[in-house]
N, C-alpha and C positions, 0 to 999 in steps of 0.2 A: 780169704776166700768165703769160706762160712758167714762174713759179717756182712756181705756184699751181695751175697744170695738174699740173707734175713731184710734188706734194706730192701732189694729191689720184690719183694711178698710186700712188704711194708707200705709200698707207694700204689702197690697196683690194688691192695686193701682200701687206699684212702680214693681212689676213683672210685672202686666198685661204690662204695658207701654213698659217695657223694652221687651217683647215677641211682640208688637205690631211692635216696631225697629225692631227688627229681622225679623221678617214678612215680613215689607217693605224694607228691604235691601236686602232678598234673592227674594222677588218678580223683583227688581230692576233690582239683578243678574241675574236670571235667564230667564229675559224677556224683559225687556227695554234694557241692558248694553249686546252686543254680545263682548264684550274685553275679559271679562274671558272663554268666551266657546269658543275662538277662542287658549288663551292661553294653557287650557287644551287639544286643539288638538296639540300643538307644543312643550309640556313643556318631552317629551322624550328624552332622549340620548343615541344614541348610538355609539358606541366607534368601530372606523374603523383602525386594524393595519395596518402601514404602514411598510411592510417587505422590509428589506434594500436588496440591488444588492447582492448579494456575487460574492467575486473574483474571477477574473476571471485566468484564467493557461496559462501560453505561453512555447513554447518550447528556448532554449538560442536562436535561432536566431531571435523569436518577433513573431513564427507562434502559431495561438491560438489553440490549448487543449481544452480546456473547457470554454466554454460559458453559460450565461443567457437567457432561451428563456421565453415568456409568456404563466404563465397557470394560471387558473382560479377555485375557489373552491366556493362551494355554501354553504353558510355560513347557521347557525341556531341560533337565540334566541327563545327556547321550553314558556318560558312563553308568546309569541307571539306570537306563531301559533294557534288561533283559525280558529277551525271549518275546517283544514284543508280536501281538498278531496285526499284522500292516495290514491285512485286509479289512479285518471287522476294524480296524483306526479309518481304513478310507472309507466305508460306510458311514462309522460314526460322525466323519466331519464331512460328508459330502464330497471329497476331493479324490482326481484321479490317481493312479498307484503311483505316476513316474512325478507327480507332484509331491506327493506324502514323501517319497522316496530322498526327493533334491531337498526339501524338506528338514530332512535325515541331515541328510550333508552337511547343508550350512551351518546346522548347529554345530555337528564333529568340526566342522572346519576353524567356527569362533572359540570352541574350548570344549574338553572332552569333559569336563567337570563344573564348568560353572554353565547359571541354567540364560538360555536364551529362549527370542519370543518360536515360537511354532505356529501359531496360528494368531492372529490377532481380530481386536474388535468383535468377537462373539456377545452376540446381544444378550438381553437377561433372561430370552427363551432357549438361546441355544445354551448358552452356559447352565441355565437349569438340566437339558437334558445329555450335558455330557458330562458333570461334575456326578450323577449319579454311576457313568462307567469307571470311572478313574480310576476305582481301585482291583481296575486288571490291566493299567498301563503303567505299571513302575519307569519312577523316572518323571514324568508327568505331573503336574501340579497348575492352578491358576491361578494368575494374578493379577487384581482388581484394581483397574487405573482411572481418570477420568478422560471422556474426550469433549470436541467442542461441539455443542449445540447452538443454535441460532432460533430466539423466538421471533424475529421477523426478520424477514427474508428481503431484506434491502444492506445495501452497502458494500457489497461484495467484493469489490474493487479497492475500497481503502481497506476493510479488515482484514482481508486476505485467508490465508487458511494454516493449520499447522500438516506436519506429514512426519514419515518418520525420517529421520535423520541419515543420511547417504553413507558410503563406505567411504566418497571423498572427505565426505568432513568432517571423517572421524580422525582420518590423518591430517588432519590442519589444528593446528595446537593454539589456534582460535575458537577450540570447541574440546576442550581440553575437561574433564567431567564428563562427558556425555557417553552411554553407553548404546552397542545396538537395540535397534530397539527401542530406543527415546522417539520420542518424537518435540519436534521444534516449529518455530514461529517458519513457515517458506517466501511467504511474501506479504504486502502491506503494513499492520501495525503491529499483527503477530510476528514479523521482522524484525522490525525496527525497535520493535522495543519488550526483544526477547529476553532481555537480564534479568527484567522487571516483574514478567509475565510469568516467568517459569519455576521460580522457586528454589526450592535446593529439597532432594533427596532424603527421606529417613532409610532406614533398611533394622531389621528383626534378624536374630538368629533363633532358632529351633531346631529342636531335638526332633528326630524322626526312627521312626526300627524301618527296619528292611523290607517293609509292606508301602514306609513314606505314610505311616500315619503316626501325625504329632504327638509327642509325649511332652511337650511343655518346651518352656523359654531357655535359653542356654540359660546356664547361671545364673538364672531367674532377674533378666534383661538386661542384665552389667552391662554390658556390651552395645545395646540397643540405641541409637539415636530417632529423634522424632521428624516427620518430615516437615519443613516451613512451605507455606501455601507463597503463590507467588503475590507480588500488590494490584491491586483492582486500579484500573485505568480509566476515568473521567474523560469522554470526548468533549469536542467542542460539537460537534454534529446536532443539528435540532433536527429529532427522527422525525415529527410533521410536518418538516421542511422537506426534509430528504423523502419522504414518501408519498409526497405530492407531487415533488420532483421529477423522480421516475415515473409515475401515473401520468405523465404532461409527454414525457420523452420516451416511452413505453410505443414499439411501432417506429421509432425513429432510429437516427443513429447518429450520434456528435457527445457534448459534454455539458454541462453543467455544474460553478463554481459557485458557493457564494461565503463569501464573507462580511465575518464582524470587522470596519476598517481600524478603531483603535485599538482593537487587540490581537487581530492577526487569525483569532480564530476562525477553523473552516464550518461555515455551517450546514452548507454542503455539498455532496461531493458525489457526482454522478457520471459515468460514464456509460453510455448508452450502445449498444444494447447490455442486459447486465443478466445476472443469470441467480441463482436462490445459491447462498453461501452455503446449504445444505446438501448443497451436491457433496462437496469436498468431505463430509464426512460419513462412516461408514467404509464396508468392504467393496462399495462400486467405485471409491473412489473414482482409484486410474480408468476404469472404463468410462466414467463422466471429464474427466481432465481432458483427453485423448478426445472426447466427443466435443469440449470445447475448444481444444486447442486448434481443430483441424476445421470446426465453422469457418465459413465464407463470411462471414458478419464478422470476423475477429473479435469475437467476445473478449476472451482478456485480453487485448487488450487495453490498457489503460492510458486513456485517451485524455485525461487533463494534465496528467505531467507527462504523457509520449508522446502526443500528438504533437510535433514543433516542425513538422519541414512546410507546411499550410502558411504561406503570407497573411498577415492581420487586416489588410482591408481598409479598408477608411477608416476604421478605428483608431488607426496608426496615424492618420492627423492631428491628433488633440495632441501627441507627445512632439510631433512635426511644428506647432504654434507654441508649444512650449518653451521649446529649444532656438526656434527665433525670435519670443519676445524678452528673453534672456538674454541672448547675445546681441541684439536691438537692430535687428534683423526688419523689425516689424513693432509695430504700438498696434494698442485694440482697435485705434481709428483705422488703420490700413485700408487700405482697398485694394484691388485688382483687377484688371476688367477679364470676364471669363471668354478667355480670348482661346479657340478650340482650335487656330492652328498649328497651337502650340502640346496641345494633348488636348483630348475629346473627355464632354466631359457629361454624365447619362441622364443629367439631371436639369432640365427645362427651366432656366433661374435667369432672375436681374443678375446686373456684376455685384458683386457682392461688395458694398462701401466700407467692410466695416471685418475684424475676427469674426466675431459674434453671428455675423450672416456666413460668413464663411464656413463655419462650421456646420450651419443649420443647413444649407443647400447644398455640403459632403463638396463643395465645389474644385474640381480638378487642377483648371489654370493657377487658382490662387495659390495651392499649397505648390504647384510645381514653381512658379517663379518666385515665392517665399524659399524653397528650398535652394533654387537655382543661387540666389542670392549667397545665400547660409554658406554654402560649399566655395563659391567664386567672390572671396572677401581680399582679392589684391593682396596677399600674403605676397609675393613676389611676382614676380613679369614674365614668370612661365606657367597658361595655361594650366597643363598637364599639373605638374608640381601644387597649383596653388588648389586644386580638385582635390587633390591628397590629401593636405593638411588639413581643408576644408571639412570633408571625411572623418577624418582621425580625428579633431577634434569634436565633430556633430557624434562622434561616435560614442568617446567619452559621457556626453550626457543622455544618451539614451541608454547605457549599459549601468547608468546609474538607478533608473525607472524599474529595474530589474530584468530588463530584457536583456538575449544573447547571454544567460549563464543560469547556472542549479539556483534557485533560490534558499532551497535549504529542507526544503518540508520536511515532514516529520515521516517521510514513505519512500521505500527502496526506487532504485532506478528512473530518478527525476530526471528529463532531459533538459539541456539548455537552452535549445532554439538557435537561431543564426541569425546576427547580425552583420551586414556585410562591412568590411575593414580594405584598408589601401591592398592590403598583404593580399586578400581572397584577390582583387582587380588585377594586382601585379599577378599574380599566377594565371590569371585566365588571359588577359591579354596581354601582358609583357609590362614592365615599369615604363612609366612615362608615353604610353601608346595608348589611354582609356581617360575620359574626360565627362565632364558633366552629361552631355546629349547619350555617354553611354549607361549610364546608371540613372538616370531621370527618372523611373519608374518608382524608384524608394520615396519619392516625395509623396505619393499615394499609397503608400503600403503593399507594395508588391516587389517583386522582385527576388534579387537576396538577403530576403528576410524571413526567418520563420517562428515562430511565439506558441505558447503551450497554454492551451485556454484556463492554464493556472494563473500564465503571467498575465492574461489578459484581465483575469479576479483582481490581481493584487495590483495592477495600475489602476482601476477601478479606487482602491483603496489608497489610493497615494492621492488620487482625485481628491477622495472624499477629507482627508486629512490634510488638505495644502501642500503636498510637498514630502510626507515620509511615509514608511511603512512596517508594519512589523511582522519579518518571516513568518507565513503564513502555518500553522498548524493544525495539526488532528486532536493531541491528545493536550487538554486547560489544567488537567491533574492526573497527578502518581501518587498514588497511594491517598493518604490522608494530609497530603502537603498543603492540597488546595493552591500549587502553582504548575507551571509544566517546566521542562528544561530549563536550564538561562537563555539560551541561546534565542528564545521563543519569546523575550521578555523586552528587545533592546530594537529600539527601534533606527532605523536607518533613511535616512535623509538624501532627496537627489541633490541634484548641482543645482535645481531651477528654485527662487528667492519665491516666497510666500505670495508676494502681490503677484505674482504671474499665472497664478492660478483662476482667479480669481474672471477676469475674461472669456478663459477656457470655458468654464464651468458653464457662464452668460448663454454661452453657444451652446450647452450641451442641455441647458434647460430648456433652450428654444426649439431642438428637435425631437423633444418628446412633445411639450406642448403644444406645437404647429407641423412640426417637420415631421422626417419619414421615423418617428419613434412612437406616433401617437398612438400606436396602440399597445404602448408600456404606461401611459397620459390617467396618473393617480389624482387628477386634480379635485375631482368631485368629493375625494374623500378628503381632500385636505392635506394631500400628498404631493410635494414637488418631486419630481424623479427626475436626475437630472441623467443623460445618457448619448448614447450614439451608435447606430447601422454601423454595419458593413459587409460586403461579399469582397468574398476571397477568392478567386482566381483557385481553379482546378483542371487542369489539360487533361485529364482522366475523366472528364466528364462535367453535368452540372453543377454550376460553384459553390462553394459553400454559405452559408448564410451567418453572421454573426450580430450581436448586439450586448453592448456594454452599458453599464449604468448603476450609479447609487442613488442614495434615495434613503431619508430628507436630505432634502439640498441644506440645511443648517442639520447639526448634532445626527449626521449621517451613521444608520443604522445596521447597513447591510447596501452591499458593492457585492455584485454579480457581472457572470461573464454565459453567456451563452449562445455556444456552437453548433450548429446542428448542417449534418455532411448534407449536401446536394440538395439542397433545401433554396439556390436563389436568393435573392433580395432580403436581409435582415430584417426588413419591418413584415415580412410577410407571415414568419414564423419564428425567428429569435427573441422579435419585442414583444408579439402576446406573451412568449413563454417569460421573462426575465419579468414580464407588469402583472402577469400570475403569482410569480412565485414571488413580488415583493409585497404584495397585495398582503398574500396569507402569512408571510413572515412581522408586518407591521400590526394585522389589525387581528392576522388567528381566525380570517374567514374568506372568501372570494365572492363576491356579489356578480362580477361579470361573468355571469353563464356563458352566455353566447361566445364569448369571446374563448370560455376553458373547449367550448363546443368546435369552434372552428380549428382549435389547435389539434383534439382528440380528432379529426378527421384526416391528418394529414391531407388535405387540399392544396395544402402551401408544396406540398412536392410535385403537385401537375402543374404549376403556374410556370410560365416561362415569362 
């Protein structure tokens, strides 16, 4: 019994001894040795994201189109935000109380311990004002990054803009690696080349005390990573030509697209009305965006690649001529009477005795008769079936010219347009219930046709190249490669033999030399322009004016399409604009000032 009692006292003694040792150690740590207190004050690790410089964008001659400008974001770690004077914060940021509370709520919803953007896009002045007060707001810190800046107020529809990534995008696996508050391309080149422009983030780990004061790098930066800047892009745009085109189109509605035929590089890309891309930077981005979105002029509508519902008008006669030549329906010497009992002809002229004259006069009855022969070639003894087979064959050749499909330009939201098909008419009228008399308006570029201005310009590149095109593109070089993406170096050939282009080109040269395209004539400068005017019917109002061209005739350097809404005949407005831009590009000057003055007067909008 004594043995058991002694054992109990030994065990109790051991526990008392251990307790005493712990008490003495605790006293030493808390009272005698201050090193642990100092360590506790510096054991918070703050993660600082190093945002990369987004790649810059230049024009083809090295002029800067898009740059980076410094901005500052106020970041918040909710866990560390203790006893925040909310009203003072409201005054500091010039925000209403409910707005500040909502920002706190969003930060906590994202993460209680990870930083997120509380207030973005502080200017340098705002940053300096807030920085002096941050010591009184635990959990808040400033994160520097760059935003987009635009030295030139041009090319907004092509450049696009960047904005904060949306919650929907964050949930999309395609955006793995992005974080709330990150900025990404939302439209234009910024969106299409996001993966090249974005670069990759870096990170620094900082030791901070309870007051948020930095105490140095964590483990001397052993775990830090450097950010990698995005790649710069060299665009195909000629800024001087772009600005001149915008100068000519200011106050009008429509599109101008100019292409270098040999490469498919887009030299000018104008959607009018246009806007200053700087409107989509800074804290007023949302307000400016909504103002443009609700603008009755549809300023945000990217006309060169999205205006696909309007018919091409008479410029489509060039495509009709090529198909008819290829199929042996006509020869360059074929003539047809200008029989207005078949279809009205707006131009008073003698009967065209050959194809070049038919193009020069833009003779509707000529192309009516050629198209009728094209689709009714006696493939069977059934008139309805013949027309369906003929139209299907015709359509294949038209599609090879880049119509009725997306060309694949390096811009998002391109539309493919409309090229009539047998299936379309079967749906409209019923199978074997339509024939040539139902669809004859196609012969003159009306009816169930819709082409984009980009497709029109690309068609001129095909004419200039005598039978092929390279997919139009905005970027000619990524980084230091000196090359665009591989798909923008491949030739696409049409179904039309090269020998059939020259008779059509002769007609185009005659249009500009002495026909409806005289306002684009540059013979006095030694430049032969080949073009075609057109009028696109508009059921909602005054017709739209069209002019397409390339120049010079031999070794062409520029192909262009001008589309002016509600301007009537292409000869009055579209042809002068194209002629002036061709002169500007080929000679680096403009000598025809009276023509320029006429364009800028907008009097063509009054001509009936």
